[in-house]
N, C-alpha and C positions, 0 to 999 in steps of 0.2 A: 157635481161633476162640471168641470170647466168646458168651454166650447172646444178647445183643442183636443181634449180627451174624447169628447163626443164625436168630433170629426174623425178621429182615428178609428173609433169603434164603427162608425158608419162605413168608412172605407174598407174595413175588414169584412163587414157584412156584405158589401157590394161584391167582394171577391168570392164569397160563398154562394152568391146568387147564380154564378155560372154552373156550379155543380147541380143545382136544381133544374136549370135549363137542359143540361145534358141528360139528367135523369128523366125528364119529361119526354125526351126523344126515344126512350127505350120502349120497344113494342110490347113487352110482357108485364107492364105495370098493373094492368087490370083496374080495379077500383081505387088503387093507390094513386092513380093519375089525378083523381079529383083532389086529393089532399095536397099533392105536389103543386098542382095548378093554384090552389087556394094559398099555399105558402108563398108562391111567386107573386100573386096579386097583393098580398099583405106586405111583402117585402118591398115591392115597388111603391106602395102607398107610404110606407115608412120613409123611404129614400126621398120621395117627392116632398113629404112634409118637412123633412130635415132641410132640403134645398130651399123651401119657402121660408123657413124660420131663419136659416143662415145662408142668405143668397150669395155671399162673397166667399164661401168655403171653397178652398182649392182642391181638397181631396175627394169631394163627392162628384159623381159623374153626370149630374143633371139629367135625369130620366124624363 
């Protein structure tokens, strides 16, 4: 996979992150809240690692 394709995929993942944030705000999640929170943490780590690996990427948001 070339860096441009990877950058596009990370940008797509970043847009999906907002859905998890909104889901986490729902009061009726119960124990699913733990899984959503874990997914957010892992997603943030993935984005941070991408930004460290490709520091000059224009599409990534630099969390």
